[in-house]
N, C-alpha and C positions, 0 to 999 in steps of 0.2 A: 504494500500500500504506500502511496505517496502522501506527503504532508498536506497537499492541497485537497486530498480526499477525506481528511479528518473533519467531520462535522456531526451535529446532533443526530442526523438521520442514521448513523451506523450504531447508535446505542441500542442494545437489545439483540443485535445480530450475532449469530454463531460464527465462530472464526477459528482459525489455526494460527498460533503464534509460536515464536521460539522462546524456550525457557531452558536454561542450563545446557544449551546445545541441542535440545530435542524439540520437535514440533509437538505441541500439545493443543488439545481442543478446549474451547471455552466460550463464554458469552461476553460481549463487550458491555461493560457496565458504566463507563464514564469516559469523557475526553477532557483534555486540558490543552489549550493553545496559548502559548506565551509569545513574547516578542522574539524568542530565539528558537523555540521548538514546538512540535506537535506530539502529544502523548495520548495513548489509548490504554485504558485499564481493562485487562482481561481477567475475569473470574474463571478459574479452571473448573472443568467438569469433575476432576478428581484432585485430591490433595497431592502435592509433590514434595518429596524430601530432597534437601540439598544440605549436605553436612548434617549438623544436628538440628536444623531448622525445618519446619513444615510450612509450605506456602500454599495459600488459597487463591492468590491472584498475583499478577505482575503488571508492570507498565511497559508497553512497547513505545519507543520514542524515536524521533529523528530530528536533527537540526534543520531548520527552515532554509538555511543558506546553502547546504550541499547534500541534504537528504541522508547524512550519515547517521546510523543508529539501527536498532533492531526493528523499527517499524516496517522496513522494506520486506521483512519476512512474513508480516501479518497478512492473512488471506481471509476474505469473507467466504464462508462455505454454504450459506443458505439464503440466497436472495428471495426464494419463494416463501420463506417462513414469515409468520406474523409474530409479534412480540408484545407482551403487556408487562407492566410493572404493577404488582399487587402489594398493597399495604394492608396488613391485618391489624385488628384491634387487640389481639393477643399475640404472644410470641409464637413463632413457628414451632418451637419445642413443645409448647403447651398444646397446640393444635394437633401435633403428631401423636400425643398421648391418646387421643380418641381412637386412633388406629390400633395401637397396641392393646388398649383395654377392651376392644371389640374385634379382635383379629378374625374370628369366624365370619363376621359380617363383611369386613373390608378386604381381607386376604392380602394385606400389605402391612408393613410395620411403621410407616410414617407418610407424611404428606408428599415428600419428594418422590418416594417410590410410587405412590398413587398416580401422580401427574406423569411421571416418566413411563408408566405402563400404558398411557394413551399413545397409540402409534404416532411416531414422528414428533413427540412432544418432550420438552425438557424443562425441569424445574431447577433454577439456580438461585439459592438464597443470597442476598447481598448484605443483609444485616439481620438483627434479631426478629424484626417484624415485616421485612420487605423481601420480595423475590421477583426475579424476572422469569417469565414463562414464555417459551417459544414453542410454536407448533406450526406444522405445514398446513393442515386442513381441519384440525379439531378445535380451534380456538373458541368458537362460539359455544361448543359443548362444555369446554373447560370453564369458561366464564360463568355459564349457567350453573354448573355443578358447584363451583366455588361460592357463588352467591347464595345457594340453597344450603350448603353443608358446612361452611366455615365462617368465622367472624370477619368478613371482609370490610375494611374501612373505605378503601378506594381501589379502583382499577383504572390504570392509565394506559391507553393504547400507545405503543411506541412506533410500530410499523405495521 
């Protein structure tokens, strides 16, 4: 990706980026454009270890002057997907307890697994009460299900 392609429209998109020399998949969570650089925050699909540290996300960046940096390795991988940012009135951890307490009914152990089981859908928590959900063609069903079954405070359409 080039620095001139970094804008709000890429937030919520699925991507591949380089982290510790490996290409990893994730969801674009935020951007930052300064006088000197363009930066893209990627929340990884899975946690990554490097040394004694565990990483949930990383920033890909490039200098505006010469495009130097890791940003040129970032690739959008799902232009057909829709994305929403969901804010819950309870923590995601609290909501996930409803799945574990009634496993026979839900057949999953948490909210992430429930959403990820929708074909072509992905649940990426970004903090204690917010998540980005991407889906190729199930977004309307997911939004309806979330509204009926979880304490949703707000749903914001990203793309």
